[in-house]
C-alpha positions as CSV (number, residue, x, y, z in Angstrom):
1,M,42.9,56.0,-135.5
2,K,43.5,54.1,-138.7
3,K,40.5,52.6,-140.4
4,K,40.6,48.8,-140.4
5,T,40.9,47.4,-143.9
6,K,37.8,45.5,-144.9
7,L,38.4,41.9,-145.9
8,I,36.9,41.2,-149.3
9,V,35.1,37.8,-149.9
10,N,34.0,35.9,-153.0
11,N,36.1,37.8,-155.5
12,N,37.3,36.5,-158.9
13,D,40.5,35.3,-157.4
14,D,38.5,33.1,-155.0
15,K,36.6,31.5,-157.9
16,K,39.8,30.7,-159.8
17,A,41.2,29.1,-156.6
18,G,38.0,27.2,-156.0
19,F,37.4,29.0,-152.7
20,E,33.9,29.5,-151.3
21,I,33.9,32.0,-148.5
22,S,30.8,33.1,-146.5
23,K,30.1,36.3,-144.6
24,Q,30.9,34.5,-141.4
25,F,34.6,34.4,-142.4
26,K,37.0,35.5,-139.8
27,Q,40.8,35.6,-139.8
28,F,42.3,32.8,-137.8
29,N,43.9,33.6,-134.5
30,Q,47.0,31.4,-134.1
31,I,46.4,31.1,-130.3
32,N,43.6,28.6,-131.3
33,D,45.7,26.2,-133.4
34,I,45.9,22.8,-131.7
35,F,49.6,23.0,-130.9
36,S,49.2,26.4,-129.2
37,R,46.2,25.2,-127.3
38,A,48.2,22.3,-125.9
39,F,50.0,24.9,-123.8
40,W,47.0,26.9,-122.5
41,D,43.8,25.0,-123.1
42,K,43.1,22.6,-120.2
43,T,41.0,20.4,-122.5
44,I,44.0,19.8,-124.7
45,K,47.0,20.2,-122.3
46,T,47.4,16.8,-120.7
47,K,50.3,14.6,-119.4
48,N,50.2,12.9,-122.8
49,S,50.6,16.2,-124.6
50,D,53.4,17.3,-122.3
51,D,55.2,13.9,-122.9
52,F,54.6,14.3,-126.7
53,F,56.5,17.6,-126.9
54,L,59.1,16.4,-124.4
55,S,59.8,13.3,-126.6
56,Y,61.3,15.5,-129.3
57,R,63.9,16.9,-126.8
58,K,64.3,13.9,-124.4
59,Q,64.1,10.6,-126.2
60,P,61.5,8.4,-124.7
61,K,62.3,4.9,-123.5
62,S,62.4,2.4,-126.3
63,K,59.3,0.4,-127.0
64,D,59.1,-3.2,-128.3
65,S,56.8,-1.9,-131.0
66,I,58.4,-1.9,-134.5
67,G,58.9,1.7,-135.6
68,F,59.0,3.1,-132.1
69,Q,62.4,1.8,-131.0
70,Q,65.6,3.7,-130.1
71,K,66.9,4.2,-133.6
72,D,63.5,5.3,-134.8
73,F,63.2,8.1,-132.2
74,A,66.9,9.0,-132.6
75,L,66.5,9.5,-136.4
76,R,63.3,11.5,-136.0
77,N,64.7,13.8,-133.4
78,S,68.0,14.4,-135.2
79,S,66.1,15.2,-138.4
80,W,64.5,18.1,-136.5
81,A,67.9,19.4,-135.1
82,I,68.5,22.3,-137.6
83,S,64.9,23.4,-137.4
84,D,64.9,23.4,-133.6
85,I,68.2,25.3,-133.4
86,F,66.8,27.9,-135.7
87,S,63.3,28.2,-134.2
88,N,64.4,28.2,-130.6
89,R,67.0,31.0,-130.8
90,S,64.5,33.8,-130.0
91,M,62.3,31.9,-127.5
92,K,63.4,34.2,-124.6
93,K,61.8,37.0,-126.6
94,G,58.5,35.1,-126.9
95,K,59.2,34.2,-130.6
96,R,59.5,30.6,-131.8
97,E,60.7,31.5,-135.3
98,G,59.0,29.7,-138.2
99,F,56.2,28.4,-135.9
100,Q,54.9,31.3,-133.8
101,S,56.7,34.2,-135.4
102,L,58.4,35.3,-138.6
103,M,61.9,34.0,-139.3
104,G,64.7,36.4,-138.4
105,N,67.4,37.2,-141.0
106,S,70.4,39.3,-140.3
107,T,71.2,40.0,-143.9
108,P,70.9,43.8,-144.5
109,I,68.8,45.1,-147.4
110,S,71.2,46.4,-150.0
111,K,71.0,50.1,-150.6
112,D,71.6,49.4,-154.3
113,R,68.3,48.1,-155.7
114,L,68.4,45.9,-158.7
115,E,66.4,47.3,-161.6
116,I,64.0,44.7,-163.0
117,N,62.9,45.4,-166.5
118,D,61.5,42.0,-167.6
119,I,59.4,40.8,-164.6
120,I,58.5,37.5,-166.2
121,K,62.1,36.6,-167.0
122,F,63.3,37.7,-163.6
123,T,60.5,35.6,-161.9
124,L,61.7,32.5,-163.8
125,E,65.3,33.2,-162.7
126,L,64.2,33.6,-159.1
127,K,62.4,30.3,-159.2
128,S,65.5,28.7,-160.5
129,I,67.5,30.2,-157.6
130,A,65.0,28.8,-155.1
131,K,65.4,25.4,-156.7
132,L,69.2,25.8,-156.6
133,F,68.9,26.3,-152.8
134,G,66.8,23.1,-152.6
135,A,63.1,23.9,-153.1
136,D,61.2,21.3,-155.0
137,L,58.2,23.5,-156.0
138,V,57.9,27.3,-156.3
139,G,54.8,29.3,-156.9
140,I,54.0,33.0,-156.5
141,T,50.8,34.8,-155.6
142,K,49.7,38.2,-154.3
143,I,49.4,38.8,-150.6
144,D,45.9,38.2,-149.3
145,E,45.5,39.4,-145.7
146,R,42.5,37.2,-145.1
147,W,44.9,34.2,-144.7
148,H,47.1,36.1,-142.3
149,Y,46.7,35.2,-138.6
150,S,44.8,38.0,-136.8
151,H,47.2,37.4,-133.9
152,R,50.4,35.4,-133.4
153,V,51.5,33.6,-130.2
154,D,53.9,34.9,-127.6
155,T,55.7,31.8,-126.4
156,N,56.7,33.3,-123.1
157,N,53.1,33.3,-121.8
158,Y,51.1,31.8,-124.6
159,K,49.0,34.9,-125.1
160,A,47.8,36.3,-128.4
161,V,49.8,39.4,-129.6
162,K,49.7,41.5,-132.7
163,N,50.7,39.8,-135.9
164,H,52.6,42.4,-138.0
165,I,53.4,41.9,-141.7
166,P,54.5,45.2,-143.3
167,K,52.0,46.7,-145.8
168,T,54.9,47.3,-148.3
169,L,55.1,43.6,-149.0
170,K,52.9,42.7,-151.9
171,F,53.8,39.1,-153.0
172,V,54.2,35.7,-151.5
173,I,56.7,33.1,-152.8
174,V,55.4,29.7,-151.8
175,L,58.0,26.9,-151.6
176,G,57.2,23.2,-151.7
177,H,59.4,20.6,-150.0
178,S,58.8,17.0,-150.9
179,M,58.9,14.3,-148.3
180,N,60.8,11.0,-148.6
181,K,58.3,8.5,-149.9
182,N,59.8,5.5,-148.3
183,L,59.7,7.2,-144.9
184,V,56.1,8.4,-145.5
185,D,55.2,4.8,-146.3
186,T,56.1,3.7,-142.8
187,Y,53.4,5.8,-141.1
188,P,52.4,5.5,-138.3
189,S,55.9,5.3,-136.7
190,A,58.5,7.5,-135.0
191,L,60.7,6.6,-138.0
192,A,58.2,8.3,-140.4
193,G,58.4,11.4,-138.3
194,A,62.0,11.8,-139.7
195,G,60.4,12.6,-143.0
196,T,58.7,15.6,-141.4
197,G,61.7,16.8,-139.5
198,L,64.0,16.6,-142.5
199,E,61.8,19.0,-144.4
200,Y,61.4,21.5,-141.6
201,S,65.2,21.6,-141.3
202,R,65.5,22.0,-145.0
203,E,62.9,24.7,-145.0
204,A,64.8,26.7,-142.4
205,S,67.9,26.7,-144.6
206,I,66.2,27.3,-148.0
207,V,63.9,30.1,-146.8
208,T,66.9,31.9,-145.1
209,Q,69.0,31.6,-148.2
210,L,66.3,32.9,-150.6
211,C,65.4,35.8,-148.3
212,S,69.1,36.7,-148.0
213,Y,69.4,36.7,-151.8
214,I,66.3,38.9,-152.3
215,K,67.6,41.4,-149.7
216,G,71.0,41.4,-151.5
217,L,69.1,42.7,-154.5
218,G,67.8,45.6,-152.5
219,Y,64.3,44.4,-151.6
220,N,62.7,43.3,-148.3
221,A,61.9,39.7,-147.7
222,L,60.5,37.9,-144.6
223,G,60.7,34.2,-144.2
224,S,57.9,32.0,-142.8
225,M,57.1,28.4,-142.2
226,N,54.0,27.6,-140.1
227,D,53.9,31.1,-138.6
228,S,52.1,34.4,-139.6
229,A,49.7,33.0,-142.2
230,L,47.9,29.9,-143.4
231,V,50.1,28.4,-146.1
232,I,47.5,26.1,-147.7
233,P,45.4,28.9,-149.3
234,Y,48.6,30.5,-150.5
235,A,49.9,27.2,-152.0
236,I,46.6,26.8,-153.8
237,K,46.5,30.4,-155.1
238,A,50.1,30.0,-156.2
239,G,49.1,27.1,-158.5
240,L,51.0,24.3,-156.6
241,G,48.0,22.0,-156.0
242,E,44.5,21.5,-154.8
243,Y,42.9,20.8,-151.4
244,G,42.0,17.3,-150.5
245,R,39.8,15.5,-148.0
246,N,42.9,14.7,-145.9
247,Q,43.3,18.4,-145.3
248,M,46.5,18.5,-147.5
249,V,47.4,20.1,-150.8
250,I,47.6,17.5,-153.5
251,T,50.3,18.3,-156.0
252,P,50.8,16.9,-159.5
253,E,54.4,16.1,-158.7
254,F,54.3,14.6,-155.2
255,G,50.6,14.1,-154.4
256,P,50.1,15.0,-150.7
257,R,53.7,14.2,-149.8
258,I,54.8,17.8,-149.6
259,R,55.4,20.5,-147.0
260,F,55.3,24.3,-147.7
261,S,57.1,27.4,-146.5
262,K,56.6,31.0,-147.7
263,I,58.4,34.3,-148.2
264,F,56.6,37.7,-148.0
265,T,58.4,40.2,-150.3
266,E,58.1,43.5,-152.1
267,I,60.2,42.5,-155.1
268,P,58.1,42.7,-158.3
269,L,57.1,39.3,-159.5
270,S,54.8,37.6,-162.0
271,I,52.1,35.6,-160.3
272,D,51.0,32.1,-161.0
273,N,47.4,30.9,-161.6
274,P,45.6,28.3,-159.5
275,I,45.3,24.9,-161.1
276,N,42.3,22.6,-161.3
277,F,42.9,19.0,-162.2
278,G,39.9,17.4,-160.4
279,V,41.1,16.6,-156.9
280,Q,37.8,17.6,-155.3
281,K,35.9,15.4,-157.8
282,F,38.1,12.5,-156.9
283,C,37.9,13.1,-153.2
284,N,34.1,13.3,-153.4
285,I,34.1,9.6,-154.4
286,C,37.1,8.6,-152.2
287,D,37.0,8.5,-148.4
288,K,40.1,6.2,-148.0
289,C,41.8,8.6,-145.6
290,A,38.7,9.0,-143.5
291,Q,38.3,5.3,-143.3
292,A,41.9,4.7,-142.3
293,C,42.1,7.5,-139.7
294,P,42.5,5.7,-136.3
295,P,40.7,8.4,-134.2
296,K,38.1,9.1,-136.9
297,A,39.1,12.7,-137.1
298,L,38.6,13.1,-140.8
299,P,35.3,14.0,-142.5
300,F,33.1,11.9,-144.8
301,G,30.7,13.5,-147.3
302,K,31.3,16.6,-149.3
303,P,32.9,19.9,-148.3
304,N,30.8,22.2,-146.2
305,F,31.0,25.3,-143.9
306,T,30.7,23.3,-140.7
307,N,33.4,23.7,-138.0
308,Q,34.3,20.7,-135.9
309,S,36.8,22.5,-133.7
310,L,38.0,25.8,-132.2
311,S,41.1,25.1,-134.3
312,N,39.2,25.4,-137.6
313,I,38.9,28.6,-139.6
314,S,35.4,30.0,-139.9
315,G,33.5,30.8,-143.1
316,V,35.4,28.6,-145.6
317,K,33.7,25.8,-147.4
318,K,36.0,22.8,-147.2
319,W,36.7,19.4,-145.6
320,T,37.5,20.0,-142.0
321,A,39.1,17.7,-139.4
322,N,38.4,17.3,-135.7
323,C,41.7,18.6,-134.5
324,E,41.2,17.5,-130.9
325,K,40.8,13.8,-131.9
326,C,43.8,14.0,-134.3
327,F,46.1,15.6,-131.8
328,E,45.0,13.2,-129.0
329,Y,46.1,10.3,-131.1
330,W,49.5,11.9,-131.8
331,T,50.1,12.3,-128.1
332,K,49.2,8.6,-127.5
333,I,51.8,7.4,-130.0
334,K,54.3,10.2,-129.2
335,T,54.9,11.2,-132.8
336,D,53.0,12.7,-135.8
337,C,50.5,10.5,-137.6
338,A,50.1,10.9,-141.3
339,I,48.3,7.7,-142.2
340,C,46.0,9.9,-144.2
341,M,49.0,10.9,-146.3
342,R,50.3,7.4,-146.7
343,V,47.0,5.8,-147.8
344,C,46.0,8.6,-150.2
345,P,45.7,7.2,-153.8
346,F,47.8,10.2,-154.9
347,N,50.7,9.1,-152.7
348,R,52.6,7.7,-155.7
349,D,55.8,8.2,-157.7
350,F,54.5,10.2,-160.6
351,K,57.7,9.8,-162.5
352,S,57.0,6.1,-162.9
353,L,54.9,4.8,-165.8
354,E,52.3,3.5,-163.3
355,G,52.1,6.8,-161.6
356,K,51.7,8.7,-164.9
357,I,48.9,6.4,-166.0
358,F,47.1,6.6,-162.6
359,W,47.3,10.4,-162.7
360,K,45.8,10.6,-166.2
361,I,42.9,8.3,-165.2
362,A,42.3,9.8,-161.7
363,T,42.0,13.3,-163.1
364,S,39.7,12.4,-165.9
365,F,36.0,11.3,-166.2
366,F,37.3,7.7,-165.5
367,R,38.2,8.6,-161.9
368,K,35.9,5.8,-160.6
369,F,38.1,3.3,-162.4
370,A,41.2,4.9,-160.9
371,L,39.7,4.5,-157.4
372,W,38.8,0.8,-158.2
373,W,42.4,0.4,-159.4
374,D,43.8,1.8,-156.2
375,Q,41.5,-0.4,-154.0
376,N,42.1,-3.6,-155.9
377,I,45.4,-3.6,-157.8
378,L,48.0,-0.9,-157.0
379,S,47.2,0.4,-153.6
380,S,50.0,2.1,-151.7
381,K,51.3,-0.4,-149.2
382,R,52.8,0.3,-145.8
383,I,56.5,-0.4,-145.4
384,K,57.3,-2.0,-142.1
385,P,59.8,0.2,-140.3
386,N,62.2,-2.8,-139.6
387,L,62.3,-3.5,-143.4
388,W,63.1,0.2,-144.0
389,W,66.2,-0.2,-141.9
390,E,67.2,-3.2,-143.8
391,T,66.8,-1.6,-147.3
392,I,68.5,1.7,-146.4
393,F,71.8,0.0,-147.3
394,K,70.6,-0.6,-150.8
395,E,69.4,2.9,-151.3
396,Y,72.3,4.9,-150.0
397,L,75.4,2.7,-150.4
């Protein structure tokens, strides 16, 4: 019998990433994530949750509410189309690729392995290829098994099964995909859900292409979206951003308006260092997302080790949401809610002069002034979904 590898806690890499991990740490079992629980846990699985998932396949009846009408649901559901086709192709095998299992890729690994003499130069080149395929951000870190799910989900019976990631894979390429700000600014609405679906569909394409490229160079590469491992710790370790009160990674380029995918690979790469620009210090004085959360699922106060839910990982000091309250609200409105993303003071266009000035102040000792500025002068305003439909002509014609 093989001896189980001991999971190391509180090493130097953790300190660089800002992680505080206790002896109570346990790898997360994906069977306990809130979306999986909605299929087996009677406290989560309700008629509302069934209708929520069904609404992505069978468009619900139009409502009178602005943002929840026929065009809104049609745009949301069509934005998910590529991701759905990709992830559902192995469902009969109990694998929902990119969500409950690794993403399949039919490209064979070339027998001729590219010799890499300058790892730093090659890494920059590979990042450029990832951006050529459409990624907005790219970071690289070492594999850390603590963030891998102890088990994945078999979608035939919603039972926990072994989660296997080959030991030969040593690196993780983390890809960031920015969400359309104007769509994000319409949350909560079915229309805003198109911003989520668009990125999952893009991820499926970008990850598949980059994996195929790496395999063409003679190295193994396995693509992943929400499956197999927690992407937030990997994104932080890869230097793409910091963890915020709203349970999201805040990036210098897009704030919280970003989704992540990942590739496990054996190709030799130069790793990135975590960054620290003061998000936790800002979030310690800002609870705007918690105040705005309709079901009051987000925490106040400072990060701690307390779990609010079976769907939380144990033994990590952080802000932790009540996943049951959050998901229950999603099922009521039949679409995802990211009000916490929309109202975040970091939800800005950081290419604009205003965004650049805000960033400088918010990440400095003058963060209290930045918070006052956001609250009183330049707060991110919600775009009414009907106005989004009116302005789309100006943006794309």
